[in-house]
ROBA-734662 format. One line per field, with one value per residue (C-alpha): x, y, z; residue in one letter. Coordinates in nm, 4 decimals. Layout:
REM residues N
c1	(X  ...);
c2	(Y  ...);
c3	(Z  ...);
residu	(a  ...);
***
This chain:
REM residues 179
c1	(-0.0196  0.1233  0.0192  0.1210  -0.0511  -0.1594  -0.3335  -0.4287  -0.7679  -0.5796  -0.4893  -0.6627  -0.6102  -0.5193  -0.6001  -0.5210  -0.7012  -0.6280  -0.8392  -0.8084  -0.9647  -0.6941  -0.8125  -0.7168  -0.4686  -0.5630  -0.2586  -0.3652  -0.1508  -0.2244  -0.1377  -0.0505  -0.0362  0.0529  0.0187  0.3304  0.4777  0.6658  1.0063  1.0075  1.3239  1.2256  0.9841  0.9338  0.5208  0.5878  0.9458  1.0965  0.9270  1.1654  1.1990  1.1493  1.1954  1.2530  1.3497  1.6950  1.6595  1.3679  1.3851  1.3233  1.1311  1.2243  1.0234  0.9360  0.7467  0.9018  0.7186  0.9820  1.0509  1.2262  1.2547  1.4715  1.8241  1.7888  2.1023  2.0631  2.3157  2.3651  2.6053  2.6840  2.8108  2.6157  2.4519  2.5754  2.3266  2.3747  2.2692  2.2552  2.0980  1.8241  1.7376  1.4255  1.2710  0.9378  0.7821  0.8013  0.8198  1.1781  1.2711  1.5400  1.4942  1.7360  1.7274  1.8345  1.8809  2.0985  2.2820  2.5290  2.2264  2.1488  2.2168  2.0783  1.9988  1.9020  1.7452  1.8807  1.6775  1.7687  1.7576  1.9385  1.6589  1.7750  1.7706  1.5910  1.6955  1.4782  1.5959  1.5399  1.6829  1.7082  1.6802  1.7086  1.5674  1.6806  1.4981  1.3338  1.4873  1.1331  1.3058  1.0682  1.0142  0.9604  0.5838  0.4623  0.4789  0.0954  -0.0671  -0.3033  -0.4736  -0.3902  -0.5651  -0.4256  -0.5695  -0.3817  -0.4603  -0.2807  -0.2862  -0.3029  -0.1313  -0.2142  -0.0094  -0.0971  0.1093  -0.1937  -0.3961  -0.3307  -0.5650  -0.5947  -0.7657  -0.7918  -0.8610  -0.9697  -0.7682  -0.9140  -0.7584  -0.4677  -0.5629  -0.3049  0.0230);
c2	(-0.0159  0.3239  0.6982  0.9765  1.2196  1.1581  1.3546  1.2899  1.1936  0.9158  0.7700  0.4187  0.0737  -0.1283  -0.3926  -0.6388  -0.9457  -1.2120  -1.4977  -1.7931  -2.1645  -2.2657  -2.0055  -1.6134  -1.4285  -1.1115  -0.8750  -0.5126  -0.2728  0.0405  0.4074  0.7242  1.0149  1.3530  1.7329  1.8300  2.1016  2.4140  2.5042  2.8328  3.0532  3.1630  3.3777  3.5423  3.4428  3.6424  3.7792  3.8838  4.2249  4.5142  4.5601  4.3458  4.4067  4.1905  4.2074  4.0493  3.7443  3.6381  3.4309  3.6300  3.4500  3.4906  3.3322  3.3115  3.1835  3.0797  2.9722  2.7300  2.4727  2.2412  2.3633  2.5855  2.6075  2.8732  3.1047  3.2890  3.5629  3.8072  4.1559  4.0107  3.6466  3.2930  3.1716  2.8163  2.6369  2.6078  2.6799  3.0352  2.9735  2.7201  2.6721  2.4692  2.4906  2.2858  2.2152  2.6317  2.8010  2.9166  3.0180  3.1000  3.0615  3.2945  3.1744  3.3973  3.7549  3.9658  4.3204  4.1448  3.9623  4.2904  4.3744  4.2931  3.9612  3.8246  3.5571  3.3659  3.0922  2.9831  2.6778  2.5701  2.8811  3.1384  3.3496  3.5940  3.7619  3.9352  4.1209  4.2474  4.4316  4.3263  4.5961  4.3871  4.6698  4.6239  4.4111  4.5723  4.5051  4.5352  4.5950  4.4207  4.6619  4.4613  4.4193  4.7331  4.8183  4.6960  5.0579  5.1763  5.4794  5.6877  5.9594  6.2393  6.4596  6.8321  6.9637  7.3281  7.4704  7.9309  8.0283  8.3524  8.5287  8.8202  8.9789  8.9056  8.6213  8.3314  8.2851  7.8328  7.8497  7.5018  7.4996  7.1701  7.0777  6.8875  6.5638  6.4856  6.3037  6.0493  6.1556);
c3	(0.0273  -0.1029  0.0378  -0.1543  0.0698  0.3559  0.6852  0.9755  0.9018  0.7211  1.0541  1.1741  1.1248  0.7919  0.6422  0.3797  0.2620  0.0060  -0.0689  -0.3039  -0.3365  -0.1299  0.1578  0.3160  0.4770  0.6469  0.7915  1.0105  1.0807  1.2814  1.0579  1.2668  1.0307  1.2944  1.1519  1.0091  1.1664  0.9601  1.0409  1.2072  1.3197  1.7298  1.8177  2.1476  2.2265  2.5754  2.6502  2.9573  3.0736  3.0357  3.4330  3.7906  4.1012  4.4225  4.7598  4.8394  5.0657  4.8413  4.5296  4.1503  3.8347  3.5291  3.2199  2.8933  2.5957  2.2255  1.9456  1.6756  1.5251  1.5466  1.8990  1.9802  2.2790  2.5475  2.6727  2.9707  3.0454  3.3044  3.2031  2.9106  3.0748  3.0284  3.3455  3.4507  3.6227  4.0386  4.3760  4.2826  3.9332  3.8065  3.3920  3.3718  3.0109  2.9692  2.6181  2.4353  2.7969  2.9844  3.3499  3.5230  3.8880  4.1604  4.4369  4.7771  4.5412  4.6318  4.5025  4.3012  4.1290  3.9787  3.6483  3.2778  3.2452  2.8594  2.6864  2.3508  2.1457  1.8765  1.6380  1.2690  1.0990  1.3898  1.6911  1.8987  2.2371  2.5326  2.7630  3.1529  3.4092  3.7719  4.0481  4.3704  4.6728  5.0028  5.2613  5.5499  5.9009  6.1485  6.4893  6.7093  7.0125  7.3692  7.4989  7.6429  8.0206  8.1440  8.2723  8.5282  8.5500  8.8576  8.9233  9.2006  9.3994  9.5137  9.8437  9.9098  10.2013  10.1801  10.4691  10.5210  10.8338  11.0635  11.3533  11.5470  11.3770  11.1507  10.8689  10.6697  10.4135  10.2138  9.7854  9.6214  9.2537  8.9511  8.9676  8.7182  8.4428  8.3405  8.0035);
residu	(x  x  x  x  x  x  x  x  x  x  x  x  x  x  x  x  x  x  x  x  x  x  x  x  x  x  x  x  x  x  x  x  x  x  x  x  x  x  x  x  x  x  x  x  x  x  x  x  x  x  x  x  x  x  x  x  x  x  x  x  x  x  x  x  x  x  x  x  x  x  x  x  x  x  x  x  x  x  x  x  x  x  x  x  x  x  x  x  x  x  x  x  x  x  x  x  x  x  x  x  x  x  x  x  x  x  x  x  x  x  x  x  x  x  x  x  x  x  x  x  x  x  x  x  x  x  x  x  x  x  x  x  x  x  x  x  x  x  x  x  x  x  x  x  x  x  x  x  x  x  x  x  x  x  x  x  x  x  x  x  x  x  x  x  x  x  x  x  x  x  x  x  x  x  x  x  x  x  x);
***
């Protein structure tokens, strides 16, 4: 059997049966026809954002998605130097997506990140600037002391002196309010 032009809808089980006066013989085969993929150079479907800000000590994730056939090879660079995966930098590829995961970012991780996608038909790049903001230090204050309300009453005695006699007057003043 020779099929000159096939399409996905031609997929199925094909059987060849031969019969003659001596009997019958049969053989079957299953045919899968896949959609032909057109070759194309890499093109970003989702490029890196122009800049990304992350707080020092956190994890930064840069991601992009590329359409290409054959599938592209990805190269990540920081300030013009290729990034080699290690404990700090992890590179993941899942289908047409790629991720650069930067663990525990510090100010030295700031800079221009470039992603290059290439295959036999061409290459393309996109870039982002990673900005690492200093982490905010939290100051833990000691627990507040228990405050009790106290009313203070002030008694003032005014003494007037006269040579002949002494008069004592008492005045009552408003209680003081706690601050």
